[in-house]
PQR file of N, CA, C, O and H, with PARSE charges and radii, in Angstrom:
ATOM      1  N   MET A   1     -24.087 -14.695 -22.846 -0.4000 1.5000
ATOM      2  CA  MET A   1     -23.188 -14.458 -21.738 -0.0000 2.0000
ATOM      3  C   MET A   1     -23.816 -13.453 -20.683  0.5500 1.7000
ATOM      4  O   MET A   1     -23.904 -13.672 -19.474 -0.5500 1.4000
ATOM      5  N   ALA A   2     -24.249 -12.284 -21.370 -0.4000 1.5000
ATOM      6  CA  ALA A   2     -24.659 -11.203 -20.424 -0.0000 2.0000
ATOM      7  C   ALA A   2     -25.685 -11.780 -19.492  0.5500 1.7000
ATOM      8  O   ALA A   2     -25.714 -11.574 -18.279 -0.5500 1.4000
ATOM      9  H   ALA A   2     -24.178 -12.107 -22.352  0.4000 1.0000
ATOM     10  N   ALA A   3     -26.630 -12.618 -20.263 -0.4000 1.5000
ATOM     11  CA  ALA A   3     -27.847 -12.989 -19.484 -0.0000 2.0000
ATOM     12  C   ALA A   3     -27.286 -13.945 -18.287  0.5500 1.7000
ATOM     13  O   ALA A   3     -27.837 -13.938 -17.186 -0.5500 1.4000
ATOM     14  H   ALA A   3     -26.606 -12.786 -21.249  0.4000 1.0000
ATOM     15  N   ALA A   4     -26.404 -14.588 -18.508 -0.4000 1.5000
ATOM     16  CA  ALA A   4     -25.928 -15.523 -17.304 -0.0000 2.0000
ATOM     17  C   ALA A   4     -25.220 -14.667 -16.286  0.5500 1.7000
ATOM     18  O   ALA A   4     -25.227 -15.065 -15.121 -0.5500 1.4000
ATOM     19  H   ALA A   4     -25.957 -14.594 -19.402  0.4000 1.0000
ATOM     20  N   ILE A   5     -24.580 -13.486 -16.599 -0.4000 1.5000
ATOM     21  CA  ILE A   5     -23.959 -12.661 -15.735 -0.0000 2.0000
ATOM     22  C   ILE A   5     -24.972 -12.055 -14.993  0.5500 1.7000
ATOM     23  O   ILE A   5     -24.821 -12.037 -13.771 -0.5500 1.4000
ATOM     24  H   ILE A   5     -24.574 -13.163 -17.546  0.4000 1.0000
ATOM     25  N   GLU A   6     -26.221 -11.432 -15.594 -0.4000 1.5000
ATOM     26  CA  GLU A   6     -27.334 -10.970 -14.718 -0.0000 2.0000
ATOM     27  C   GLU A   6     -27.884 -11.985 -13.849  0.5500 1.7000
ATOM     28  O   GLU A   6     -28.150 -11.655 -12.694 -0.5500 1.4000
ATOM     29  H   GLU A   6     -26.344 -11.446 -16.586  0.4000 1.0000
ATOM     30  N   ARG A   7     -28.084 -13.110 -14.212 -0.4000 1.5000
ATOM     31  CA  ARG A   7     -29.019 -14.032 -13.479 -0.0000 2.0000
ATOM     32  C   ARG A   7     -28.072 -14.469 -12.494  0.5500 1.7000
ATOM     33  O   ARG A   7     -28.618 -15.137 -11.616 -0.5500 1.4000
ATOM     34  H   ARG A   7     -27.868 -13.378 -15.151  0.4000 1.0000
ATOM     35  N   TRP A   8     -27.033 -14.340 -12.368 -0.4000 1.5000
ATOM     36  CA  TRP A   8     -25.976 -14.774 -11.168 -0.0000 2.0000
ATOM     37  C   TRP A   8     -25.635 -13.492 -10.356  0.5500 1.7000
ATOM     38  O   TRP A   8     -24.903 -13.563  -9.369 -0.5500 1.4000
ATOM     39  H   TRP A   8     -26.589 -13.797 -13.081  0.4000 1.0000
ATOM     40  N   GLY A   9     -26.237 -12.187 -10.831 -0.4000 1.5000
ATOM     41  CA  GLY A   9     -25.844 -11.227  -9.887 -0.0000 2.0000
ATOM     42  C   GLY A   9     -24.622 -10.689 -10.236  0.5500 1.7000
ATOM     43  O   GLY A   9     -24.074  -9.962  -9.407 -0.5500 1.4000
ATOM     44  H   GLY A   9     -26.832 -12.130 -11.633  0.4000 1.0000
ATOM     45  N   GLY A  10     -24.039 -10.916 -11.385 -0.4000 1.5000
ATOM     46  CA  GLY A  10     -22.734 -10.333 -11.947 -0.0000 2.0000
ATOM     47  C   GLY A  10     -21.506 -10.993 -11.298  0.5500 1.7000
ATOM     48  O   GLY A  10     -20.417 -10.446 -11.473 -0.5500 1.4000
ATOM     49  H   GLY A  10     -24.484 -11.506 -12.058  0.4000 1.0000
ATOM     50  N   GLY A  11     -21.576 -12.092 -10.580 -0.4000 1.5000
ATOM     51  CA  GLY A  11     -20.544 -12.873 -10.029 -0.0000 2.0000
ATOM     52  C   GLY A  11     -20.683 -13.013  -8.535  0.5500 1.7000
ATOM     53  O   GLY A  11     -20.021 -12.326  -7.757 -0.5500 1.4000
ATOM     54  H   GLY A  11     -22.461 -12.536 -10.438  0.4000 1.0000
ATOM     55  N   SER A  12     -21.623 -13.988  -8.123 -0.4000 1.5000
ATOM     56  CA  SER A  12     -21.857 -14.662  -6.827 -0.0000 2.0000
ATOM     57  C   SER A  12     -20.761 -15.395  -6.408  0.5500 1.7000
ATOM     58  O   SER A  12     -20.056 -15.856  -7.306 -0.5500 1.4000
ATOM     59  H   SER A  12     -22.161 -14.546  -8.755  0.4000 1.0000
ATOM     60  N   SER A  13     -20.416 -15.634  -5.151 -0.4000 1.5000
ATOM     61  CA  SER A  13     -19.235 -16.361  -4.551 -0.0000 2.0000
ATOM     62  C   SER A  13     -19.470 -17.908  -5.252  0.5500 1.7000
ATOM     63  O   SER A  13     -18.463 -18.558  -5.534 -0.5500 1.4000
ATOM     64  H   SER A  13     -20.988 -15.259  -4.422  0.4000 1.0000
ATOM     65  N   ALA A  14     -20.689 -18.419  -5.498 -0.4000 1.5000
ATOM     66  CA  ALA A  14     -20.900 -19.710  -5.943 -0.0000 2.0000
ATOM     67  C   ALA A  14     -20.347 -19.868  -7.300  0.5500 1.7000
ATOM     68  O   ALA A  14     -19.563 -20.734  -7.686 -0.5500 1.4000
ATOM     69  H   ALA A  14     -21.507 -17.891  -5.269  0.4000 1.0000
ATOM     70  N   TRP A  15     -20.903 -18.848  -7.998 -0.4000 1.5000
ATOM     71  CA  TRP A  15     -20.688 -18.650  -9.643 -0.0000 2.0000
ATOM     72  C   TRP A  15     -18.918 -18.646  -9.676  0.5500 1.7000
ATOM     73  O   TRP A  15     -18.356 -19.422 -10.448 -0.5500 1.4000
ATOM     74  H   TRP A  15     -21.541 -18.145  -7.684  0.4000 1.0000
ATOM     75  N   GLU A  16     -18.282 -17.925  -8.981 -0.4000 1.5000
ATOM     76  CA  GLU A  16     -16.898 -17.789  -8.963 -0.0000 2.0000
ATOM     77  C   GLU A  16     -16.270 -18.998  -8.872  0.5500 1.7000
ATOM     78  O   GLU A  16     -15.509 -19.415  -9.746 -0.5500 1.4000
ATOM     79  H   GLU A  16     -18.739 -17.294  -8.353  0.4000 1.0000
ATOM     80  N   LYS A  17     -16.555 -19.627  -7.805 -0.4000 1.5000
ATOM     81  CA  LYS A  17     -16.158 -20.915  -7.318 -0.0000 2.0000
ATOM     82  C   LYS A  17     -16.262 -22.008  -8.327  0.5500 1.7000
ATOM     83  O   LYS A  17     -15.362 -22.835  -8.477 -0.5500 1.4000
ATOM     84  H   LYS A  17     -17.173 -19.289  -7.095  0.4000 1.0000
ATOM     85  N   GLU A  18     -17.444 -22.003  -9.065 -0.4000 1.5000
ATOM     86  CA  GLU A  18     -17.543 -23.037 -10.286 -0.0000 2.0000
ATOM     87  C   GLU A  18     -16.631 -22.628 -11.357  0.5500 1.7000
ATOM     88  O   GLU A  18     -15.893 -23.428 -11.932 -0.5500 1.4000
ATOM     89  H   GLU A  18     -18.175 -21.332  -8.943  0.4000 1.0000
ATOM     90  N   ARG A  19     -16.688 -21.369 -11.621 -0.4000 1.5000
ATOM     91  CA  ARG A  19     -16.035 -20.907 -13.022 -0.0000 2.0000
ATOM     92  C   ARG A  19     -15.235 -19.645 -12.695  0.5500 1.7000
ATOM     93  O   ARG A  19     -15.651 -18.557 -13.095 -0.5500 1.4000
ATOM     94  H   ARG A  19     -17.288 -20.719 -11.154  0.4000 1.0000
ATOM     95  N   PRO A  20     -14.005 -19.748 -11.921 -0.5600 1.5000
ATOM     96  CA  PRO A  20     -13.088 -18.731 -11.576  0.2800 2.0000
ATOM     97  C   PRO A  20     -12.793 -17.629 -12.598  0.5500 1.7000
ATOM     98  O   PRO A  20     -12.787 -16.414 -12.402 -0.5500 1.4000
ATOM     99  N   TRP A  21     -12.508 -18.423 -13.935 -0.4000 1.5000
ATOM    100  CA  TRP A  21     -11.798 -17.884 -15.002 -0.0000 2.0000
ATOM    101  C   TRP A  21     -12.893 -16.868 -15.664  0.5500 1.7000
ATOM    102  O   TRP A  21     -12.496 -15.896 -16.307 -0.5500 1.4000
ATOM    103  H   TRP A  21     -12.514 -19.410 -14.095  0.4000 1.0000
ATOM    104  N   ASP A  22     -14.335 -17.136 -15.478 -0.4000 1.5000
ATOM    105  CA  ASP A  22     -15.287 -16.193 -15.823 -0.0000 2.0000
ATOM    106  C   ASP A  22     -15.019 -14.800 -15.264  0.5500 1.7000
ATOM    107  O   ASP A  22     -15.189 -13.742 -15.869 -0.5500 1.4000
ATOM    108  H   ASP A  22     -14.658 -17.925 -14.956  0.4000 1.0000
ATOM    109  N   GLY A  23     -14.551 -14.966 -13.951 -0.4000 1.5000
ATOM    110  CA  GLY A  23     -14.525 -13.483 -13.151 -0.0000 2.0000
ATOM    111  C   GLY A  23     -13.316 -12.921 -13.882  0.5500 1.7000
ATOM    112  O   GLY A  23     -13.296 -11.758 -14.284 -0.5500 1.4000
ATOM    113  H   GLY A  23     -14.412 -15.825 -13.459  0.4000 1.0000
ATOM    114  N   LEU A  24     -12.267 -13.806 -14.051 -0.4000 1.5000
ATOM    115  CA  LEU A  24     -10.989 -13.158 -14.780 -0.0000 2.0000
ATOM    116  C   LEU A  24     -11.352 -12.220 -16.056  0.5500 1.7000
ATOM    117  O   LEU A  24     -11.053 -11.050 -16.294 -0.5500 1.4000
ATOM    118  H   LEU A  24     -12.283 -14.751 -13.725  0.4000 1.0000
ATOM    119  N   ALA A  25     -12.088 -13.147 -16.768 -0.4000 1.5000
ATOM    120  CA  ALA A  25     -12.315 -12.772 -18.153 -0.0000 2.0000
ATOM    121  C   ALA A  25     -13.229 -11.433 -18.133  0.5500 1.7000
ATOM    122  O   ALA A  25     -13.080 -10.538 -18.965 -0.5500 1.4000
ATOM    123  H   ALA A  25     -12.331 -14.097 -16.574  0.4000 1.0000
ATOM    124  N   ARG A  26     -14.008 -11.400 -17.293 -0.4000 1.5000
ATOM    125  CA  ARG A  26     -14.848 -10.269 -17.020 -0.0000 2.0000
ATOM    126  C   ARG A  26     -14.037  -9.079 -16.616  0.5500 1.7000
ATOM    127  O   ARG A  26     -14.218  -7.985 -17.150 -0.5500 1.4000
ATOM    128  H   ARG A  26     -14.129 -12.126 -16.617  0.4000 1.0000
ATOM    129  N   LEU A  27     -13.061  -9.294 -15.590 -0.4000 1.5000
ATOM    130  CA  LEU A  27     -12.197  -8.422 -15.269 -0.0000 2.0000
ATOM    131  C   LEU A  27     -11.351  -7.762 -16.476  0.5500 1.7000
ATOM    132  O   LEU A  27     -11.056  -6.569 -16.550 -0.5500 1.4000
ATOM    133  H   LEU A  27     -12.913 -10.183 -15.156  0.4000 1.0000
ATOM    134  N   VAL A  28     -11.083  -8.570 -17.224 -0.4000 1.5000
ATOM    135  CA  VAL A  28      -9.922  -8.301 -18.395 -0.0000 2.0000
ATOM    136  C   VAL A  28     -10.775  -7.531 -19.314  0.5500 1.7000
ATOM    137  O   VAL A  28     -10.373  -6.484 -19.823 -0.5500 1.4000
ATOM    138  H   VAL A  28     -11.322  -9.539 -17.164  0.4000 1.0000
ATOM    139  N   GLY A  29     -12.172  -8.117 -19.585 -0.4000 1.5000
ATOM    140  CA  GLY A  29     -12.985  -7.367 -20.692 -0.0000 2.0000
ATOM    141  C   GLY A  29     -13.248  -5.939 -20.026  0.5500 1.7000
ATOM    142  O   GLY A  29     -13.242  -4.913 -20.706 -0.5500 1.4000
ATOM    143  H   GLY A  29     -12.499  -8.967 -19.172  0.4000 1.0000
ATOM    144  N   ALA A  30     -13.414  -5.943 -19.031 -0.4000 1.5000
ATOM    145  CA  ALA A  30     -13.953  -4.509 -18.175 -0.0000 2.0000
ATOM    146  C   ALA A  30     -13.025  -3.512 -18.435  0.5500 1.7000
ATOM    147  O   ALA A  30     -13.298  -2.411 -18.912 -0.5500 1.4000
ATOM    148  H   ALA A  30     -13.418  -6.776 -18.479  0.4000 1.0000
ATOM    149  N   THR A  31     -11.658  -4.003 -18.039 -0.4000 1.5000
ATOM    150  CA  THR A  31     -10.361  -3.062 -18.195 -0.0000 2.0000
ATOM    151  C   THR A  31     -10.277  -2.567 -19.743  0.5500 1.7000
ATOM    152  O   THR A  31     -10.267  -1.389 -20.102 -0.5500 1.4000
ATOM    153  H   THR A  31     -11.435  -4.897 -17.651  0.4000 1.0000
ATOM    154  N   THR A  32     -10.219  -3.725 -20.593 -0.4000 1.5000
ATOM    155  CA  THR A  32     -10.172  -3.514 -22.223 -0.0000 2.0000
ATOM    156  C   THR A  32     -11.446  -2.503 -22.633  0.5500 1.7000
ATOM    157  O   THR A  32     -11.273  -1.535 -23.373 -0.5500 1.4000
ATOM    158  H   THR A  32     -10.227  -4.681 -20.301  0.4000 1.0000
ATOM    159  N   LEU A  33     -12.224  -2.711 -22.289 -0.4000 1.5000
ATOM    160  CA  LEU A  33     -13.605  -1.749 -22.465 -0.0000 2.0000
ATOM    161  C   LEU A  33     -13.396  -0.488 -22.207  0.5500 1.7000
ATOM    162  O   LEU A  33     -13.630   0.464 -22.951 -0.5500 1.4000
ATOM    163  H   LEU A  33     -12.364  -3.497 -21.688  0.4000 1.0000
ATOM    164  N   GLN A  34     -12.925  -0.477 -21.084 -0.4000 1.5000
ATOM    165  CA  GLN A  34     -12.700   1.053 -20.190 -0.0000 2.0000
ATOM    166  C   GLN A  34     -11.402   1.697 -21.000  0.5500 1.7000
ATOM    167  O   GLN A  34     -11.406   2.921 -21.126 -0.5500 1.4000
ATOM    168  H   GLN A  34     -12.734  -1.251 -20.479  0.4000 1.0000
ATOM    169  N   GLY A  35     -10.653   1.191 -21.374 -0.4000 1.5000
ATOM    170  CA  GLY A  35      -9.474   1.527 -22.357 -0.0000 2.0000
ATOM    171  C   GLY A  35      -9.855   2.214 -23.542  0.5500 1.7000
ATOM    172  O   GLY A  35      -9.251   3.209 -23.941 -0.5500 1.4000
ATOM    173  H   GLY A  35     -10.649   0.197 -21.272  0.4000 1.0000
ATOM    174  N   TYR A  36     -10.989   1.638 -24.206 -0.4000 1.5000
ATOM    175  CA  TYR A  36     -11.513   2.138 -25.420 -0.0000 2.0000
ATOM    176  C   TYR A  36     -12.650   2.956 -25.204  0.5500 1.7000
ATOM    177  O   TYR A  36     -13.002   3.460 -26.270 -0.5500 1.4000
ATOM    178  H   TYR A  36     -11.479   0.829 -23.882  0.4000 1.0000
ATOM    179  N   LEU A  37     -13.315   3.264 -24.314 -0.4000 1.5000
ATOM    180  CA  LEU A  37     -14.444   4.133 -23.811 -0.0000 2.0000
ATOM    181  C   LEU A  37     -13.653   5.358 -23.298  0.5500 1.7000
ATOM    182  O   LEU A  37     -14.085   6.478 -23.573 -0.5500 1.4000
ATOM    183  H   LEU A  37     -13.029   2.853 -23.448  0.4000 1.0000
ATOM    184  N   TRP A  38     -12.511   5.220 -22.562 -0.4000 1.5000
ATOM    185  CA  TRP A  38     -11.887   6.172 -22.105 -0.0000 2.0000
ATOM    186  C   TRP A  38     -10.451   6.363 -22.311  0.5500 1.7000
ATOM    187  O   TRP A  38      -9.625   6.283 -21.402 -0.5500 1.4000
ATOM    188  H   TRP A  38     -12.160   4.311 -22.339  0.4000 1.0000
ATOM    189  N   PRO A  39     -10.192   6.606 -23.479 -0.5600 1.5000
ATOM    190  CA  PRO A  39      -8.743   6.489 -24.086  0.2800 2.0000
ATOM    191  C   PRO A  39      -7.706   7.251 -23.293  0.5500 1.7000
ATOM    192  O   PRO A  39      -6.535   6.963 -23.538 -0.5500 1.4000
ATOM    193  N   MET A  40      -7.995   8.359 -22.203 -0.4000 1.5000
ATOM    194  CA  MET A  40      -6.862   8.695 -21.535 -0.0000 2.0000
ATOM    195  C   MET A  40      -6.524   7.952 -20.356  0.5500 1.7000
ATOM    196  O   MET A  40      -5.438   8.130 -19.805 -0.5500 1.4000
ATOM    197  H   MET A  40      -8.946   8.593 -22.004  0.4000 1.0000
ATOM    198  N   ASN A  41      -7.469   7.037 -19.876 -0.4000 1.5000
ATOM    199  CA  ASN A  41      -7.374   6.145 -19.027 -0.0000 2.0000
ATOM    200  C   ASN A  41      -6.679   4.919 -19.422  0.5500 1.7000
ATOM    201  O   ASN A  41      -6.035   4.243 -18.619 -0.5500 1.4000
ATOM    202  H   ASN A  41      -8.351   6.892 -20.324  0.4000 1.0000
ATOM    203  N   GLY A  42      -6.824   4.608 -20.774 -0.4000 1.5000
ATOM    204  CA  GLY A  42      -6.011   3.614 -21.346 -0.0000 2.0000
ATOM    205  C   GLY A  42      -4.778   3.788 -21.565  0.5500 1.7000
ATOM    206  O   GLY A  42      -3.970   2.888 -21.340 -0.5500 1.4000
ATOM    207  H   GLY A  42      -7.347   5.157 -21.426  0.4000 1.0000
ATOM    208  N   VAL A  43      -4.377   5.125 -22.101 -0.4000 1.5000
ATOM    209  CA  VAL A  43      -3.017   5.572 -22.312 -0.0000 2.0000
ATOM    210  C   VAL A  43      -2.237   5.574 -20.756  0.5500 1.7000
ATOM    211  O   VAL A  43      -1.028   5.368 -20.651 -0.5500 1.4000
ATOM    212  H   VAL A  43      -5.034   5.856 -22.284  0.4000 1.0000
ATOM    213  N   ASN A  44      -2.950   5.786 -19.823 -0.4000 1.5000
ATOM    214  CA  ASN A  44      -2.204   6.110 -18.582 -0.0000 2.0000
ATOM    215  C   ASN A  44      -2.029   4.612 -18.101  0.5500 1.7000
ATOM    216  O   ASN A  44      -0.931   4.417 -17.579 -0.5500 1.4000
ATOM    217  H   ASN A  44      -3.932   5.954 -19.908  0.4000 1.0000
ATOM    218  N   HIS A  45      -2.786   3.611 -18.154 -0.4000 1.5000
ATOM    219  CA  HIS A  45      -2.972   2.303 -17.738 -0.0000 2.0000
ATOM    220  C   HIS A  45      -1.628   1.550 -18.459  0.5500 1.7000
ATOM    221  O   HIS A  45      -0.693   0.995 -17.883 -0.5500 1.4000
ATOM    222  H   HIS A  45      -3.677   3.769 -18.578  0.4000 1.0000
ATOM    223  N   PHE A  46      -1.861   1.729 -19.972 -0.4000 1.5000
ATOM    224  CA  PHE A  46      -0.839   0.960 -20.544 -0.0000 2.0000
ATOM    225  C   PHE A  46       0.787   1.576 -20.654  0.5500 1.7000
ATOM    226  O   PHE A  46       1.839   0.950 -20.787 -0.5500 1.4000
ATOM    227  H   PHE A  46      -2.621   2.181 -20.441  0.4000 1.0000
ATOM    228  N   CYS A  47       0.554   2.983 -20.547 -0.4000 1.5000
ATOM    229  CA  CYS A  47       2.161   3.644 -20.535 -0.0000 2.0000
ATOM    230  C   CYS A  47       2.519   3.908 -19.102  0.5500 1.7000
ATOM    231  O   CYS A  47       3.618   4.383 -18.818 -0.5500 1.4000
ATOM    232  H   CYS A  47      -0.301   3.492 -20.438  0.4000 1.0000
TER
END
């Protein structure tokens, strides 16, 4: 999946139009990952 993201430049307009849910999944994944990497941000976000 990472290779596909890199190949498409992290979310080109054409890629997002074909698979819009991938963009949403990346956004949710990035937000969740940020919460794990920076606990204070995660606490502030969820509380």
